[in-house]
N, C-alpha and C positions, 0 to 999 in steps of 0.2 A: 576810337571811342565806342563803347558798347551802348547799344540802343536800350532805352527803358521799356520798349515794347516787346512782347513775347515773339519768339522767332517763328516765322510762318513756314517752316520747312515742310510741313505736311500739306500745305495748301498751295498747290503748284499749277493750277490751271492757267494757261496763257491769258494775260490780261487781268489776272486776279490781283486785287490790291495787296501789296506786301506790307504796308505800314499805314498808319494814320496820316491823313492829309496834313500838310504844313501850310500855314497861311502867313502872308505878309501884307502890309499896306504899302503900296508903292506910290510915292509922290512924284508928279511930273513937274519939272521946273524948266524955264527957258534955258537954252543952251549957254547963254552968257552968265547964268547964275553960278554960284560956287559949286564945284564938282563934289561928288561924294568924298568924304574925308576932310573937308574944310571944317574949321572950328565950329561953325553954326550949322550943323546938319539939320535938315527938316525933321520935325517931330510928327508923330502920329496924331490924328485928331483927338481932341480931349474927349474923355468919356462924359456921358450925361450925368447929372447929379444923382439920379436914382440908379445905382448900380444893380443891374438885373442879375438874378441868380444865373450862373453859367457864364458870365462875362469873363473872358480870359484876361489876365493881367500881363502875362508874358508867354509868348509862343514857344514851343519846344524847338530845339536846334534842328537844322535841316537833317533829314535822314542820311545816314552814311553812304548809302548806295546812290545818292544823287549829288555827292560831293566830288570835287576835283582834288585828288590826293596830291597833285603836283603843285597846287596853289597858283596855277597859271591862268585860271579862268577859262580854260578850254572845255571843261566838263560842265554838267548841270550843277555847278558847285560854288566854290568859294572865291571866285575871281573878284567879287566885290567886297568880300569880307563878311557877307551877310547870309551866305548859303544860296544865293541866286546868281546864275552865270550872266555875263554881259550879253550873250546871245538871247537868253530868255528876256532879259530886261529890254532889249531892243524890240522884241515882239510886244511887250507891254506898252512901249511908246507908240508902236504901230497901231495897237488896239485903241489907244486914246486918240490918235490922229484920225482914225477911221470914223469916229462919231458913234460907235456902237455902245450899247448899254451893258451887254453881257455877251460872253462867248465861251465855248468849251471846245477843246481840241486835244489831240494827241501830241505829246512832246517827246522827241527822241534826240538824245545828245550823248555821244561817246558810248553808244550801245545801251544806255539806260532809258527806260520808258516810263512815262507818267501821264496821267490825265491832268490837264491844266484848265483851270476855270478862272476867267477874268470878269470882274464886275465893277462898273463905275459906281463909286460910293455915293456921289451926289453930283447933279448936273453943274452946280456952281463951284465945285471944289475939285481940283485935279488930283484926286486920290483914287487909285485903282486897287481893289482887293485881288490879290493873287493867291490862288490855292493850287497846291501841287500834290497829287496823290500817286506815289510810286506804284507801278505794277510790274509783274515779273516777266513781261514779254508783250508782244503785240496782241491785241484783243481779237475776239471772234474766231479764234483758231487759225488766224492768218500768220504768214511769215513776215519778217521785216521787208523782204523784197516785194511781197505781194501788197503790203501797205504802201510802199513807194509807187508801185504800178497803179493801184487804184486811186492814189492821190493825184497822179499825173493824168490819168484818164479823166478825173473830175475837172481838171483844168481845161479839158477839151483838146489835149495833145494827141497827135497821131502816133502810131507805133514807131514810125521813123523818128519823130521828135523825141519820143520817150527813150528810144535806144540811144540817141545822141546824148541825152542828159545822163543816162545811167552807165554809158560806156559799154554797152552790150549789143548783140546783133538784133536786127529787126525780127529774125525768125524766133529768137529766144523770147522777145517781148510778145510776139504774136501768140506763142505757146502759153506764156504766162497769163495773157489776157483771156485766152480760151479756157484755161484752167480756173481762173477766177469766175468767169461766167457760170461754169458748171458748179463750182464749189458754193457759190452764193445764190444759185438758182435764178439767174438773170438771163434775159433773152438778148440784151443789147448793151452797148457801151453806155447809152443813156440811162439804162436801168442801173448799171454799176455806179454811175455818177450820182444818181439820186440816192442810192443806198449808202454811198460813202458820206454824203452830206447828212442824211437822216440818222445814221448811226455813229457820227463823229469819227469816221475812219480816216479822215485826211490828217496827215501828220505834219507838224512843223519841226524844224525848217524844211521847206519844200526843196527837193533837189533841183538846183538851177535857179531858184527864186521865182517870183511872179512879177511881170512887168505891166500887164494889161488888166483893166477892170473886169471883174468876172461876175459880180453880183452874189458871190458866195462869201459869207462872213470871214471864214478862216483864211481864204485866199486874199481877201482885202486887207486883213491884218498883216499878212506876209508882204503884200505890195507896199503898204504904208511903212512897214518897218525899215525898208531900204532908204527912205527919205525923211523919216521923222527926225526932227531936230531937238526935241525935248530930252532932257536928262532924267532918267528914271532912277529914283533913289528908294530902295526898299528899307522899311523900318522893321526892326525886330520886335517892337512892341506895337500892339494894336488893341484898340478898345471898341466896344460896340458903338457905332454912330447912332445918334438920336434920329428916329424917323425911319430907319431901315435896319432893324435887328435881324440877325440870323439865328436860327435854331441849331444848336449843336447836339446831335444825337449820337450816342455811343452804342455800338453793337458788339456783343460778346459772341464770337463764333467758336464752338467747341473744336478742339484739335486732338492730337494723339490718336487713340483708337477710334475716335468719333469724327475724324477730320472730314470724311465724306459728307456728313451732315453739316459740319461747320462750313464747308464750301457752299452748300445750299443756302444756309442762313446768310452768309456774307454777301453772296451774289444777289439774293432776293432783296436784301436791305439796300444794297448799292443801286439796284435797278429802281427802287422806290425813290431814292434820293435824286437820281437822274431825272425821273419823270416829274417829280415835284419842281425841281429847279427849271426844267424846260417849260413848265406851264405858268411860271410866275408872271404876274403883271407888276406894274410900277410899285404898288403898295404891298405886294406879297412878301412873305418871309422865306428867304432861301434857307437851305439846309447845309450845314457842314457835317460831314460824316467822320466819326472816329471809330475805327475798327480795331479790335484786339482779338487775337487768337489765344485761347486759353485751354490747356489740357486740364480738365477738371479733376484728374487723378494725380496731378503733380502740384504740390503745394507752392513750389517756387513759381511755376507758371501762373497759377491763380493769383498769387500775391502781386506779381509783376503786371499782370493784365489789369487787375483792379486799380493798382497804383497809376497805371497809364490813363485810365478813365478819370480818376480823381485829379491827376495833373492837368488833364485837358479841360477839366471843369465842365463836363457835359451837362446839358439841361435835362436829358432823359436817357434811359438805357433800355435797349431791346435785347432779348436773349432767347435762346431755345431752352434746353433743359440742363444747362450747366449747374443751376442751383439745386437740381435733384441729386447730382453726383458730388457736389462740393458744397457743404453747408456754409462755408465761408462766403460764397457768392450771395446767398440769401441774406446773411448777416450784414454784409457790406451794403447791399441794396437798402436794407432797413435803416442803417445808420446814415447812409449818404443823403437820404431825404428827397431825392428827385424821383419822378415817375419811373417805375421799373415794370416793364411788360415782359412776360416770359411764357413758355409753353411747357413748363414742368408740370406734369399731370398728377403729382402727389396730392392726395386728399389732405394730408397733414399740412401742406402749404396753405391751402384754402382755410383750414381750421385755424391756423396761426393768424391769418389776416382777420378772420371773424372774431377771434378772442382778444386781439390787441390792435384795434383800428387806430388808436392814437399813434402807435409806432409804425404800423404797416399800412396805413390808409393810402399810401401812394403806390402799393404793389398790386398789379393786375395780372391775373392768369388768363391769357388770351386763347384758351381752349378748355374743353370740358375735362373733368377729372377721370382718374383711372377706373372708377367704378363702371364707366360706360364700356370699357374693354371687356369686362366680365359679362356684362349684360348682352353685348353684341355677340360674344362667343356662344352664350347659352341660347340666344335667339337662332343662331345658325344651326346649332345642334338640334334644336327643337324642329326646325324645318327640314332636317336631313332625312333621307330615306335609308340611311345605313342601318343594318341589323347585325346582331352578334351571331356567333356560330350556334347552330342548332336552335335558333329562335330565342337565344338569350339576349339580355340587354346589351346594346352596343357599348363598346369600351373606348376610353380615351386615356392617353398618357400625356403628361405635361413635363416639358423641360423649360425651366424658367430661371431668370437671373436672381441670384441670392444676395441679399444684403443691401439693396439700393432702394427699397421702398416701393418696388413696382411688381409685387407678387399678384398673380391672378388667383391663386388658390388660397384664399383667406379662409376663415373658420366656417363660412357659410357655403363655400363653393360645392363641396361634395353633396350636401343636402339639396342644394338648388339643382344640381345635375341629376340626382335621383328623381326629383319631382317631374322631370321631363323624360325620364326613362333611360338615363345614361349612367354608367358606372365609371368612376375614376380608378383605372387599373393601377396607376403608379404616378408619382410625382418626383422629379429629379431636379434639384437645385444646383446650379453650376455658377462658376465665376465668369469674368469677362473673357477668359480664355479657357479652353477645355482640353485637358490632357486625356490620353487614352480614349479618343473619340469613338473608335470602332467598338470598343468594349461597352461604352455607354449606350450606343445605338443598338447593339445586339441585346443588351438588357432591356431597353425600352420596347423593342419589337418582340421580345420573348413573350410578352403578355398579349400579343396579337391584337393590338388596338385598332379600331376602325379609323381613328383620327389621332395624330400626334400633334400636340400644341407646342409651339416654340415661342417663348415670350421675352421681349425686350432685350435681346442680345445685340451686340454690335454686328456690323455688316459682315465682316470676315468670318466671325465665329458662327453666325446664323447661317451663312451660305455654306460653310464647311459642314455644319450639321445636316443641312438639307441634302448636300451631295452624299454624305455618308448614309442617310436614310434611303436615298435613291439607289445607292449601290447595293444595299442589303435587301431592299424591297421596292423594285421599280414602280409598282402600282400604288404605293402607299399614299394616302391623302394626308396632307399636313396643313396646319392652320397656324400662321405666324401673326404675332402681335407687333404692329408698327414697322419693323425693320425693312420689309420690302418697299417702303415708301422711298428709300434712298436708291438712286439710280444704280449704284454699284452692285446691289444685290442681284438684280436680274442678270447682269453680265457675268456674275460669278457662278451661277448655278447651272447644273446640267439637267435639261428638261427630259422627261420620260413620259411613260403612260400615266403617271400619277398626276395629282393636282396639287397646286399650292394656292391656298386661300389665305387672305390676310385682311386685317382691319386697322383703321386709324380713327382716333376721335377728332382729329383736325386734319383735313385734307382738301385737295383741289378737285371739285366736281368737274365733269365735262360739260359745263354750261357755257354760255357766251363769254362770261367774264373769265372763266378758267381757260377757255381756248385762246382768248386774246392775250392773257398773261403768258401762256405757254409759247405762243408765237413771238412775243416781245423778248422773252427770256432766251429763246433759241437764237434769235437774231443777235442778241447782245453777247452771248457766251458760246455760240457754236453748237450747243446741244440742248435738248429739252430739260426742264427741271424735273426733280422728283415730285412725289405726290403730296408732300407735307410741308417741310420746313422752309423751302424757298418762298412759297406763296404766303406762309404764315409770317415770315420776316417782312415781306413786302407790305402785308396788311398792318403790321405793328408800326412801321415807320410812317405810313400814310395816315394812320389813325391818330398817332400822337402828334404829328405835325398839324393835323386838322385842329386838335385841341389847343395847341399854341396859337394857331392863326385866328381861330374864332374868339378865344378869350382875350387876345391881344396882351397876354401876360406871361411872365416867366415864373410866376408863383406856383410852386407845386400844389398848393391848396386849390388855386383856381383851375389849373390844368386837370388835376385829379377830380375835381368837382364836375368838370365838363365830361370827362370819361365816364363817371358814374351815372350821369343824368341823360346821356345821349346814346342813341344806337348808331352803329356804324356798319355798313354793308361792305364787306371785303371779298377777296377771292375765295377764301375758305368758308364763307358764310357770314352770319350776322354776329356782331359783337355787342352785348349788352351786359353791363356789370351792375345789375340792379340788386343782387343779393349781398348780404353782409360780407361773404367771403370773397367777393369781387372776382369771380370766375365766370367764364362763358358757360351757358347751359348747352347740353347736348340733346339732340333730337333723335329718338323719341324717349330716351331713358330718363332725362332730367325734366323735360317739358314736352307737351304735346303741341306747342306752338312752333311750327317749323320756320316761321317768318322771323323769329327773334332768337335763333339758336344756330348751332352748327351740327350738321348731320354726321352721325357715325357712319363711315363708309366701309363697305366690305367689297373686296376685289377678288377676282380669279386671275392668277398669273400663269401664263403658259408661254411656249415658244413663240406664239403669235402676238404677245404683248399683254397689256392689262385690260381687264374688263370689269366695270362696276356691276356687282350683283345686287346690292341694296344701298339705298341712301339712308339707312337706319340700322 
């Protein structure tokens, strides 16, 4: 069966979600009650009378990669006829017997990996919410064997005991433990154990099982699963229970040529969901995350991705710049009617919201607009000490993406450049890919510019252009717009005696919030985030969840009203949608109030890393 979700073939970081989470309500019944398949199967709890926007009527079928193709029930699949394996249902029964209210752990069965979340729906009702989010491998850059090792270390087992369970030598286990200590920057086995618990790296089923009380939730679930007598019956239909509603947030991650940024978006959003759910108290609203990967240049991919969000009946959508590259995304968001948060910097998107608030009042741009890019570039040029040959005015050449609404060289650019003593020697508009790159760069450099500006190109194309510039003129100064915020850019370029300067209108400063986010992201995914989209996506999810929580409503009008009337401080700065266009102001080009805006950041990139030159 073909999945209705876009294929995630370009998003392949280990532990990266490959499909949207699937949820079930699992009813626990005494062992003597009728088994699954009896005529009167337990039904899901009834919905409250007031059906909230976003309440799902029917859950999607289980993802194909978590099904048992043999029908024997040995995979994380169809042994029960509902898409949940007997092994996993046994852990649900163990969770219920343990007395826990919620838990999250890694699940691995028949080589398929997933994040599993369990939550008791109500203390007086034996119904457990089961959420399963497939991932494409072990998380945090670890191997399957390393996950087994760290899980058994967390149990307090010695190397000899671990080797016995895994059927390998003590020496091999010792080597693997030492490698884990180094890989995860820990000094002791106790540190490994604490990290495994803190980062949910203990996987179930545990090799060899758990017999003794440990005080660790996941291990208690495993221990109780061996003796739990209740029958766990999953229901394909589920409704929001009154008194503890969950917020379903959809995230659009760009794929195709923009997959590196899409990975940042998806992982930043997923980290926010994890943090929100980990901090919940009894009356808090948990988050269900629906992730779709969309190639904005592929109409089929866009159509399937948007259909997946509609089918999931999400309560809000977060996105990066998919709507800038595919008008269909913006139109869908307008008609869907739920809060839509994006980082598309097009000025015309802001104008559309301002001109038609009745249709677009639920659309929020969570970053400043593209005009700040031009202002930041001109500010850098004004402060530059560059001089032209023979005392002439310094010159710049521009290479920019054509046809997607992100041009830097508008009708005013050359005049504004002349006012600060610069001459625009040439402008070259290119597509997403560039043929005859050497010829292009030879022509650009023939004008002997002091600075070459490269604007809004994809990572691979921008890095290839940078390398061609370096090959032709090793000392050439270049100024990139946005693209070096993606981690893959720095890895792809060849550093020389020249300089790479770049700017972004929404980025992660090196302040305490930024550093804490960077550390948390690196712990979760094994490498640090880029400078823009990961933290932007994190902020979007936390901000919209706060709106749902504070208002206590699923009404787009109520949630949108809260977003418009409240300020939110996130990783990338302050979010205030006070103006009719509902976009964030940039400092200092849109506002002089640094406390209620986002700073335009300018960086220097070299072989030694990234350095912030200005916060404006």
